[in-house]
C-alpha positions as CSV (number, residue, x, y, z in Angstrom):
1,M,0.1,0.0,0.1
2,Q,2.5,2.6,-1.0
3,D,1.5,6.3,-1.1
4,R,3.9,9.0,-1.7
5,T,1.5,11.8,-1.7
6,Y,1.0,11.8,1.9
7,A,-2.4,13.2,1.3
8,P,-4.8,13.3,4.3
9,L,-7.0,10.5,4.8
10,E,-10.6,10.5,5.8
11,R,-10.7,6.9,6.9
12,L,-8.3,4.2,8.2
13,D,-10.0,1.1,6.7
14,G,-7.7,-1.8,5.9
15,Q,-5.1,-0.5,8.2
16,V,-3.8,-2.5,11.4
17,A,-2.8,-0.3,14.4
18,V,-0.9,-1.9,17.1
19,I,-1.0,-0.2,20.5
20,T,1.6,-1.0,23.3
21,G,0.0,-0.2,26.9
22,G,-3.4,-0.2,25.0
23,A,-5.3,-1.0,28.0
24,G,-4.1,2.2,29.6
25,A,-6.2,5.3,29.6
26,I,-4.6,7.0,26.6
27,G,-4.0,3.7,24.8
28,A,-7.8,2.7,25.2
29,A,-9.0,6.2,24.0
30,T,-6.5,5.8,21.1
31,A,-7.9,2.3,20.3
32,H,-11.5,3.8,20.4
33,R,-10.4,6.7,17.9
34,L,-8.7,4.5,15.6
35,A,-11.2,1.7,15.4
36,R,-14.0,4.4,14.8
37,L,-12.0,5.3,11.7
38,G,-11.9,1.9,10.5
39,A,-8.6,0.4,11.6
40,R,-8.3,-3.0,13.0
41,V,-6.8,-2.7,16.4
42,V,-4.2,-4.9,18.4
43,V,-3.8,-4.2,21.7
44,L,-0.3,-5.1,23.6
45,Q,-0.4,-5.8,27.1
46,R,1.4,-8.0,29.5
47,S,-1.6,-9.8,30.1
48,A,-4.0,-10.1,27.2
49,A,-6.9,-10.5,29.7
50,D,-6.6,-7.1,30.8
51,A,-7.7,-5.9,27.3
52,A,-10.7,-7.9,27.2
53,Q,-13.2,-5.3,28.3
54,L,-11.8,-2.8,25.9
55,L,-12.1,-5.1,23.0
56,E,-15.7,-5.7,23.5
57,Q,-16.4,-1.9,23.4
58,L,-14.5,-1.2,20.1
59,P,-16.4,-0.4,17.0
60,G,-15.7,-2.6,14.1
61,E,-14.5,-6.2,13.8
62,G,-11.2,-8.2,14.0
63,H,-9.6,-6.6,16.9
64,F,-7.5,-8.5,19.3
65,A,-5.0,-8.6,22.1
66,V,-1.5,-10.1,22.3
67,A,0.3,-10.8,25.5
68,A,3.8,-9.1,25.4
69,S,6.0,-6.9,27.8
70,V,7.9,-3.9,26.1
71,T,10.9,-5.0,28.5
72,D,11.1,-8.4,26.9
73,S,12.3,-8.1,23.3
74,A,11.6,-11.7,22.6
75,S,8.0,-11.5,23.5
76,L,7.8,-8.4,21.3
77,E,9.3,-10.5,18.4
78,A,6.6,-13.2,19.2
79,A,3.8,-10.7,19.3
80,A,4.9,-9.1,15.9
81,A,4.9,-12.7,14.5
82,A,1.4,-13.0,15.9
83,V,0.1,-10.0,14.4
84,Q,1.8,-10.9,10.9
85,E,-0.1,-14.2,11.1
86,R,-3.4,-13.0,12.3
87,A,-3.6,-9.7,10.7
88,G,-1.1,-9.6,7.8
89,G,1.2,-7.2,9.5
90,A,0.7,-3.6,11.2
91,S,0.8,-0.4,9.3
92,I,0.6,1.8,12.6
93,L,2.3,1.4,15.7
94,V,1.6,3.6,18.8
95,N,4.1,3.4,21.8
96,G,1.8,4.1,24.7
97,A,3.3,1.8,27.2
98,G,5.1,3.5,30.3
99,F,5.0,4.0,33.9
100,T,6.2,6.7,36.5
101,K,6.4,7.4,40.2
102,P,6.3,10.9,41.7
103,V,9.8,11.9,43.2
104,P,10.7,15.7,43.8
105,A,13.7,16.8,41.4
106,A,15.4,17.9,44.7
107,D,14.9,14.5,46.3
108,L,18.1,12.9,45.0
109,D,18.0,9.9,47.0
110,G,14.3,9.3,46.2
111,L,15.4,8.5,42.8
112,T,16.9,5.3,43.2
113,D,18.9,3.1,40.7
114,D,16.1,0.7,40.2
115,L,13.5,3.2,39.5
116,I,15.7,4.9,37.2
117,D,16.5,1.5,35.3
118,S,12.7,0.7,35.2
119,I,11.5,4.1,33.9
120,F,14.3,3.7,31.0
121,A,13.6,0.1,30.2
122,V,9.9,0.9,29.7
123,S,9.9,4.4,28.3
124,W,12.8,4.2,26.1
125,R,14.1,0.8,25.6
126,G,10.7,-0.5,25.5
127,S,9.5,2.0,22.7
128,F,12.7,1.1,20.8
129,A,12.2,-2.6,21.0
130,A,8.7,-2.4,19.9
131,I,9.8,-0.3,16.9
132,R,12.6,-2.9,16.2
133,A,10.0,-5.7,16.1
134,F,7.4,-4.2,14.1
135,A,9.7,-2.0,11.5
136,P,9.6,-4.9,9.0
137,Q,5.9,-4.9,8.8
138,L,5.5,-1.1,8.9
139,R,8.0,-0.8,6.3
140,A,6.3,-3.5,4.1
141,S,3.2,-1.6,4.2
142,G,4.8,1.2,2.3
143,N,2.9,3.6,4.4
144,G,4.0,2.9,8.1
145,L,3.7,5.2,10.8
146,I,5.0,5.3,14.5
147,V,3.6,7.6,17.1
148,N,5.6,7.8,20.2
149,V,3.6,9.3,23.3
150,S,6.1,11.4,25.1
151,S,5.6,14.2,27.5
152,I,6.4,18.0,27.7
153,A,8.7,16.9,30.6
154,A,11.2,15.9,27.7
155,F,12.0,19.8,27.1
156,T,10.6,21.5,30.3
157,G,12.8,19.4,32.5
158,L,9.8,19.0,35.1
159,G,7.4,16.3,35.6
160,S,6.9,13.2,38.0
161,N,10.4,12.8,38.3
162,L,13.8,13.6,36.5
163,A,14.4,10.0,35.1
164,Y,10.9,10.2,33.4
165,A,11.7,13.6,32.0
166,A,15.1,12.3,30.8
167,A,13.7,9.1,29.2
168,K,11.0,11.1,27.3
169,A,13.8,13.5,26.1
170,G,15.5,10.2,24.7
171,V,12.1,9.2,23.1
172,D,12.0,12.6,21.3
173,A,15.7,12.3,20.1
174,M,14.7,8.7,18.8
175,T,11.7,10.0,17.1
176,K,13.7,12.7,15.2
177,A,16.7,10.1,14.3
178,L,14.3,7.4,13.2
179,A,12.4,9.9,11.1
180,K,15.6,10.5,9.2
181,T,16.4,6.8,8.7
182,L,13.1,4.8,8.3
183,G,11.7,7.5,5.7
184,P,10.1,7.6,3.2
185,D,8.3,4.0,4.2
186,I,7.8,4.9,7.7
187,R,6.8,8.1,9.2
188,V,7.8,8.8,12.9
189,V,6.3,11.4,15.2
190,A,5.6,11.9,18.7
191,V,2.8,13.4,21.0
192,S,3.6,15.3,24.1
193,P,0.8,15.7,26.6
194,G,1.2,17.6,29.9
195,V,-0.9,17.0,32.8
196,V,-3.6,14.5,31.8
197,D,-6.7,13.6,34.1
198,T,-5.8,9.9,34.3
199,P,-4.5,7.5,37.2
200,F,-1.2,7.5,35.4
201,V,0.7,9.7,38.1
202,S,-0.3,8.6,41.6
203,G,-1.4,11.5,44.0
204,R,-3.0,13.7,41.3
205,D,-6.5,13.9,42.2
206,A,-9.3,16.0,41.2
207,S,-8.2,19.0,43.4
208,F,-4.8,18.8,41.8
209,N,-6.3,19.0,38.3
210,E,-8.5,21.8,39.2
211,R,-5.7,23.7,40.6
212,V,-3.3,23.0,37.8
213,G,-6.1,23.6,35.1
214,A,-6.7,27.1,36.4
215,T,-3.1,28.1,35.7
216,L,-3.2,27.1,32.0
217,P,-4.2,29.2,29.1
218,L,-7.1,26.8,28.1
219,K,-8.1,26.5,31.8
220,R,-8.3,23.0,32.1
221,V,-6.1,19.8,32.3
222,G,-6.0,17.3,29.5
223,V,-7.9,14.3,29.1
224,A,-6.8,10.9,27.4
225,D,-9.1,11.6,24.4
226,D,-7.2,14.8,23.8
227,V,-3.9,12.8,23.4
228,A,-5.8,10.3,21.3
229,A,-7.3,12.8,18.9
230,A,-3.6,14.1,18.4
231,I,-2.5,10.6,17.5
232,A,-5.4,9.9,15.0
233,A,-4.7,13.4,13.5
234,C,-1.1,12.0,12.9
235,A,-2.6,8.9,11.2
236,T,-5.1,11.1,9.0
237,T,-4.8,14.7,8.4
238,L,-1.0,15.3,9.6
239,R,0.4,13.0,6.9
240,Y,3.0,15.2,5.6
241,A,4.9,15.3,8.9
242,T,7.8,13.2,10.2
243,G,10.2,13.8,13.0
244,S,7.6,16.2,14.6
245,I,6.9,16.5,18.1
246,F,3.2,17.7,18.5
247,V,2.6,19.2,21.8
248,V,-1.1,18.7,23.3
249,D,-0.9,20.4,26.8
250,G,-3.4,23.3,26.9
251,G,-0.3,25.7,27.1
252,R,1.0,24.2,29.9
253,H,4.8,24.4,28.4
254,L,4.5,27.9,28.1
255,G,5.2,28.5,31.9
C-alpha cells in the first residue's frame, strides 16, 4: 500500500494499528479513535486478559490482544509474528506503554537506581524494542506510521521525576533520528501531553487537576481523548509530517 502523496485520509479502513500499553487510559482512548476510523486494533499488554473489556467496546471487527511486555524483546518479536499471522502485519504502531512514580527533583536519594533503570527500560528501551520488532511490517506496508507518546517533561525538565523527563527526552531524540532513517516508508512522530486526568501519576487527584487547570491558557488539564485525537490526526490529517513533536498540553509548557 504505497502512497507517496502523503495526502490526508478520511478513514483508516484496511490498516492495522498496534498499541503498546493499549489498555491504559490514553491507549484505550486511542484504540477507540482508530477503530472508529476503520482500523483494526491490536492491543499489546503484559496480560491479554486486561484488554478483554476494551476489545468488547471497540467499534468494528477483527480487533484482538496479544500478551507481550515491552521490556522483553523476545515477547515483542513473538507478538509481531502473531500480528503478521493473524492480521497480515501492522501499518501503525503507537508506543503508549509507560509508568512513573512521583519523586521531587530535589530528592536525589528518592530517585533510586532501580527506579531509574525501570523507567528507562519501559519508556525508552521498550519503545525502541517495539519499533525494532514491528519495523519490517511497517516498512512492508509502504505507508507505515510510528507515534511515540512522549511528554512535555522532555523539554521542560519538570514532571513526575527526573528519570521520566530524561527518558522522554530520549524518546524525542529517537523520534527525530528514526524519522530521518526510516523514511519514506515509515513516518515517525511523537505526541507530548502535559498533565492528563488519568490515574497514570499517583497522587494527582481532582483538586490537583483543578488547581493546575486554572493556571493553563486553556483553563483545564488534558483528558485521554485529547491525546488520542492528536494521535489519530497524525494518522489522518497530519500525514506530511515526520520527526515532529506535537505538543498537546493546553499551553502548560508556556510556563
